[in-house]
C-alpha angles and dihedrals in degrees: 000000000000129000098268091050090049090050090053093049092049090048090051096045095045096040092234133121120277089242090058092045088049092053091045092051091046089049092050092049092048092048094050093046094048092050092049090047088054091052097256134126130235114214120189106186111234094010107059149262130279114206145155122248132188117242112202123232113263145175116256135176129242102238094214098048104019090228117145118250133187114242111202124231113265143182113239131192116233141181126215112194117232125229095265093055092045091050091049092051096044097053 
């Protein structure tokens, strides 16, 4: 499912226009992104939790040459599914 299909599904389920559903989804994405950028977490009970984790610096290899390269430390966004979502997927 891509974004436009999700917007259509949201519009149908909430009995609103696709434009309203699109703005709602964009607002949700913006709110989650802003909270994660500020170092916070977003927990949706029964669905899951969005949070930022730290990835340590490490040594990797260039697949073309085999030469070692340094990969810098980074913060990466992550999602951990909640019990409700896990149960719905594992029917």
